[in-house]
N, C-alpha and C positions, 0 to 999 in steps of 0.2 A: 160437736161442733169445732172448741177449741182445736183439739189434736187435728180435725180437718183442716182448721185455717194454717197449724203450724208448719202439716205439710206441705198447702201451696205455697207458702212463705219460701221453704226451704227448694221445692223445685224451682222456682221462681229465680232465687240468688244462685243454684247451676245453674240455670240456662245464662243468667247473666254473663257467669264464670266464664261458661263456656264460648261463649260470643266474644268476650275479651282476648280470649287466646288465640280463639279461631282470626281476631282481626291483626294479634299479635304478629302471628306465623306468618301472614300474608303480608304483611307490612315490611317483614325480615324478606320475605321472597321479591315483592316490588322492589327493595333496596338494592338486593342482588342483582337483577335481573336488569335495572338501569346501569350498575355500576358496571354489569360485564357490555351490555350496547354499549357505554360510552367508551369502553376500550379495545372495540374491534379495530382491526387494521385499520390503519389510517397513511397517508402518505409522510406523516411527521408524526410519531409518538410522544405525546406529550404528557407528564404525569399530571394526574388531578389532585389536589392536595384535598379536597372533601374526600375523594374515592379511597385516597391513603387512611383516612381518620377514619372513613366507615370501615376498612379492612383491620386497623387497628382494634376497633372497639368491637366488632362482631367476630373476627377470626378470619383469613385468608382463605380459609376453604371454601369459602360459600361462594368466590368469583372465581372460579376458575382460568377466565380470561386475563389476569391483573397479572401483570408484566414488571421486570426488574431487575438489574442488574443482581439482584440477589438469586434470583431463579435462573441463570444464566445456563447452570450447570444439570438442568434439568429438561434441556429441550429437545433431547431425542425421543420424547415419546411419540406416538404416531400422531395425537390428537394435536401439538405442536407444529409437526411436519406437515399436516392438512391446512391448519390455520395461516402457514409463512405461505403454503403452495397457493392460496386463495388469490395472492398479491402476484403470480406468475403474468398476469392478462397487463403490466406495466411493462412486461419485458420484450423488446420489439422481438417479429418473428427472424430466425437464425437463417441466414442466405450464406450459398459461396457457391461461385466467387461472386466476391463485390467489391463497390469503388467509392469514392467520395466524390469520383466524376459521373458519377451516374445520379447523384442527389440534386439536380436542379431546384433552387428553393427550400433546401435544406440547411440554409447558413444561416446563423446568426450574425446580425449588425450590434458591433459593441464598440464602448467607449476605449481606446486605447488604454490598459491601466497605468502604463508610466505617465500619459500627459493628461489623463484623470487624474493623478496625486498630482500634478502640478497646476493643474484648475485650467487645463486646455479640453475640454470636452467635445470640443469639433474635431477631433482625431478619430475617424471610426474605422473598424475594421470589418469584414466581412469573414468569419470562422466558420468552420462546420461544429454544426450543432453534436452536442454530446450525444452517444447512443442510449445511455441513459442520466436524464437529466437531475436527478435529483437523488443520491447515493442512499439518502434513510429513510427512502421508499423501501430501499433492498435489506439493509442492516438493521433498520427500525431500531436502531440505539441498542442493540442487543446480539448475542451471537447467531450469526446467522445457520439454518439448518441443513441439511446435507442434499434434503432435498430440493431446495429452492437453490444451492449452489451447483445442481444438476442441471439445471433450467438455462444455464449461462454458459456457452461456450459449442461453436458451429462443430459441423463434422463434413467432411470434404461431399460425403453420397448421403442423401438421405435415408432414413426409414420406408418402408411400404408404405405410409401416408404422407409420403412428402416433407418428413420433419428434417430440417439439419442440425437439431439440438435434440441430440440422442445420449447427454449424460455421460457414464462410464461404459455405456455398452457400444459407443464409437471406438472401432479399431484403432489402436494406439497408432497406428502408422497414417491414419485418416484425421487425425487432430488437427484443426490447424493451427496456425502461430501469426499473430502479428507482432511486428517488432517495430519499436520505434524508436526515430533517431534524431536528436537534436544536433544540428551541425551550426556553426559561426564560420562562414565565408573557408571553410576545409575544403582543399582540394583533394584530399582523402576519401572523404565522401562517398563518391561513386565507386571506389575503389570496394569500399566497405560493402556497400548493397551486392557490389558483385560477388564477393566473397562468401555472404550470405546464400545466394540462391546457386552460386557453383558448388559450393562444398556440400549442401543439404543434400540430403540422400533422397528427402521426397520434396522439391522444391516446389511442385505443384500444391501444397496446402500453406505455404508462407505467402505472408502480404506485407509489406513494408511501408511504413508513415513517414517519412522525413519532413521535419520543420526545416527549412533550406533559407538561412538568413543570408543572404549575399548582396552584393552591389553589381546589379546587372550589366553587363559590360565589360567587368573587369573578373568577376566569378564564373567559376564553371559549373551551370545548372548542376545537381547531384543525379540528374535523372538523365544528364546527355552524354551516352554513348560516345568515345573515344572516335569512332570512326562512322559513318551515313550507316542506317541500318538498312539500308537496299544494296550495301556494300559488303556489310559483313554482319548478316541477321542473326548470328549464333552468339552474338554477346549477349549477354545475360539482360542489359538493360534493355534488348531490344526483345528478346524472347520470354520474358517475363514482366515487359512493360506494362501489361493489365495488372499484374500484381502490385505494381509500384505506385503510391501514392504520395506526390511532392506538395507539400504546402509552400507556398515562395515568399517570402518576407524580406522586405526593404530591409536593410542593414542597420539604417539609423532608426528603425522600428525596435531593435532587440535591448529587450533589459534584463536579459540573464537565462540561465539555464531553466529557473523555475517556470518562467510565463513559455519559452521553446516546446519544453515538454508539456507543459498543460495543453498546448495545439497539438502535440503529437496524442494525448490521450483524447482529444476530441476527435481522433480521427479513428480510432478502435471502434469495430464494429461486430464484435460479439464472437472474436474468434474463442477457441479454446483455451490456447495458452495464450501468454502476455509476456514480451522478453523488450527492456530496454538495452540500450549499447550508445556507447560514443560513435564519433562520427568518422574515427581511425583506429579500426579495428579489422585484425583478421581471423578470422575464422579456422575450424580444425576440420577435417574430413566427416562427413557426417554427423556434424554436431548437432543437428535437429534429434538426431534418435538418441544421442549420449545424454542431453541435457534432459530430454523425455523422462529417459531411464531413470535418471538420478534423481528426479522428482518425484516420480511413482515410487522409488524404492521409499523415501518419507514415510509414507501411508498417509499422509498428511495431507488434507485438502486444502491446510491454509498455510501449506509450504510457501515461502519465497526463498528462492536461493539466489543468495546475492555476494557479490564481491569485489574489490578492487583487481583490475586485473594485473599479470605476470606481463612482462616486458614482451615484446616478439621477437626484439635480437636473441639468437640462437635457442630461444626454444620452440620453434615450430621449421620444419624442413618444407622444401618445394612443395610436396604433394600433400600438405596442411595434417601430417603427422606430426603430434605433440614429442619434444624431445625429454619432457621434465614428468615426474611424478609428484610434484610439491604443488602445493598451491597456498592462496593467500588466507586469512581466516579476520574475521570482523571482530576485534575486543581492544584496540588501543585508542581508547577518546578520552581529551581532556577539555575543563574550559580555556577559551580564547578572549580576548577584547577585540572588539571593530563594531562598529556601527552605533556608535554609543550604546551597547549592549555587552554583555557578558555572556555567551553562549558557548556549547560545546559543538567540537570539531574533531574529526577523525585525524589521527596521526599515521605515519607508514604503519602498515601492518605485518606481522609475522605470517613468512612464508614457510611450510616445511612439508612434510611427509604426512598426510593426516594419520590422526591416531584412532580416528574410529574406519572402521573399513565395513563397505557394503550399503552405505546409505551418507548421503550428505550428513554434515554435523550441527548441531544446534550452534548459535551462537547470539550474542545480544544483540548486534547492530546492521543497519542495511547500508548499502551501498549504489550511490545513482548512477556509475560508472558501467556494471553490469546488474542486472536484475532478470531473474525469470520466474514464472508464476502461473499458478491458474488466472482465466481473462476475468475474472469476478475482482481481482485486486484493482484493477482500470475502476471496474465501478463503484468500488467502497472507499479507493483513497486518490479520488483525483487532487491532480496539481493543481494548489491554489492560484486561482484567477489574479487574487489582490496581493502579489508579492513581487513587485518589482524591483529590480538589482538586487536581487538576493542571490548570493554563491555561499557562500559558506553559511550553514543552517538548514539547507534543503534538506539535506539526510538525516537530521534530527526530524524534523516537519514531518515527515514520508513515515519514517522509521516508527518514531512514537504514535502519530495517527493509524499509522497499520495496529501495532501491537494492540492498541485500545480496541478496535473494531475483530481482533482476534486472530491475525496474522504472526505466523512462527518464523523467524529468520536463519537461514541455514547457510555453511559454505559449502558449496559445491565440492566434491569428491575428487572430481578432474576438471581442468580448464579446458574449457571448449571454443575458446578466443585469446588472443594478447592483445597488449595496447600498443600503440605508437608512440612512445614517450618521447620527449625531445632528449635524449641523451644518445650519446654514443656516434654512430653512423646518420641518425635519424634527426641529430639534434638543430644541426643547420635548418634543414629545410622543414623541419616542425617550429622552430622557432621565427619564422616568417609568416607564420600564420595569424592573422589578428585577434584580437579579443573584444567582444563585447563593450568590454568597459572603455573603448575607445569615443563612445558616446556618452560617458559619464556626466559631462557637463549640463547635458540635455536635462539630464534627470535627477540632479543635484538634489540630496536630502529626501529624494524618495524611499531610498533604503534602508534609511534609520526607521522611518513611518514601518516599514514592510515588516522589519527584523522587530518589532513592538508586537505586532499584531502575530507573526510567526511562533514567537516566545508565549504569549498570553495564549494561543490557541491550547500550546501543549502542555502548560501549568509551569513552565520554567521560567517565569518574570513575577512571582508572587510578590515580587517589592513593589511593584508598579501597579498603579490604578488602572482597572479594566475600563476607566471611561478616557485613559489616554490613547487609547489604540484602536483601530478601525473594524467593527463587528460584520460588516457587509458580510452576507451570506455564510455566514460561521457555521449556521449545522451543514452546510453542503460539504464546505472544504474543512471541518471541526474533527473532533476525536470522536470515538464511537463508544458503547456502552458495554460491552463486554469485559471490559480492563478498562482500570485509570492508568495516567499517566503516574500517579503516586506509587501502584503497584510497580511500575518499572523501576523509577529512581529507589524506590526503598530496595527493589532485587538485586539492582546489581549497583548499588554503592555512589547515588549521585543525589547528593545537597545542593537543592535547589534556591537554597536561603543561603548557605557559605559559598554555593559556586564554586563546590570542589567534587572531583569524581576521586571515589577511590583507586590507589594505585594498583600495578600490577593483577586488574581483572582477566588478562591472557593468561595468566599460570591455571585459572579456573576453567576458561575458554579452549585454550587449544591442547591443555592436556586430554580433554574429552571428559573431565568432570561435569561440566552442566550438560553435556548430552545424556552421560549416565543417570545423572537425578534426576533430569526432568524430562526424560523422553520416557519412561513407564507408565507417565502422565498423561500422554496420548490419549484423548476420548476416544470410545470403543466404535464410534461411527468415524471417526478420521477427521471430525471437525477443530482441530486445533490441539494445543496444551493447554491440560485444566491446572490452572495458575490458582486456585480456589484450594486445591490440595498441596500445593506448595508455597513451607514457610521458609525461604532460605533469603539471608542476606549475606550480599556479598562484604566481605571486610579485607582488607590489606592481608594477605598472609603473611607477609615479613613485616609487619610490623611489629610483633613480639620480639622478632628477630633484632629488628634494627634498635628495639631499647635497650635491648641485651648489649648489643654493641656500643650504644652509648654510653652504657652505664661503665661498661670493662673499659672505654677510651680515657673516661672521667676519673676512674680509680686511677690509671694512670698516669693523667697528669696531677691529680695529687699529691703522689709518692714524689714526683719528680720537683 
């Protein structure tokens, strides 16, 4: 009897232990399921601290949907591509041809940012809606997958199912190009647009969007041909008028290039490529084929070709043939003071024969005067609506934000257009063109606040309390999660605390050393350079030489 009771007792204990184990296992699965569901794709990806604590306690392997900056480089697997593809429904259907003129009712009424900053909320503008209003819904604060990138970009002809978004299966000659131009009372704007269409090999795949800031009655609109179209229908502005969208703005509402180019971004409608240009530029023959071939030669979906343009004088013939084999490269930048802040500003850039051949050359910086990329660059890195009266700082804002979202910047191997500078024979005419700051008195003080915001977003003013600048729509116009601004600063020798940039960066960039060191880390799927595998920190290569020279000089003085 006693042995029988002991057996029952042991059996009961075993059952109890089994139930406890089953309950523990079910609890772990329930926690994992809740964490996975909570982190399914959403328009804005937010970190949940309690999920992070669960992951730290039980191991990240129980939750395959958890994402963060540390997981960026594992994005190439099929599951991740499928996950990113699920949000393709928020991408509008690609169409061609397309124009904002066909979008009655598809405009936003917004308070003019300059007047809003001055406390005048009654100045309302009706502006085109963004093609995709929320960039975070696309890049989701991490590196975008190739599958998702292929969903953005129209083709002039659809596939068998009527779809114009054909990804890289779209023939190169049928890939559309959107060109954004910001013009302020510029008499050469119409000449620039004419050059774009006239010199392109496939003008039928090009659409131009111009933010035309003029004084009506004094300045010629950018879409006005020199002669009536009925008298000369072969003029480019007549022949391709359906591919030209001009958004006219009264000149007194102009508050700098950032706002003008923001309006240009609002006119983007899903084209395969995006090009940004000034309003006084002349293009080379077959420029579209040339720049696309250079873009594709990088084999980098996240490549952005950008540079300060060479002067037009003496560098291009009357038929559009380039007469030079040199090009500028973006590497010369230093701190300057202005608008109650210190910020990085590009200086004049070195121009020489490329040291890297067969492909554009990696560079650290982006230039506003000319940029060419895939169309998703506009979607992911839109110009900030809340930065009135900003001129210097624009390039750092876009460049560093683009870097954090995963984009890489390259100098084109060949120039496809040239700039009309106010120099030489063009000096007198160009110096007569007004500038937006003729209305500075209307918006006095707004640029200082905007600069605090610009620098704060890219972590360039850590000495300023975050409460001192405007955080309106910061996620929309902010940094990404593929890389950090600090990674950029550490890599390229920028001290945001001491406000100092290591000199002679151009020796590393122009020589091709940056390209040779970084290019091998292009991801296998072509989705950008993998900086997690790069442990380079630029230091002035002449520092040791300078110390030696100073030491020698000191010895000589002692002997005297």
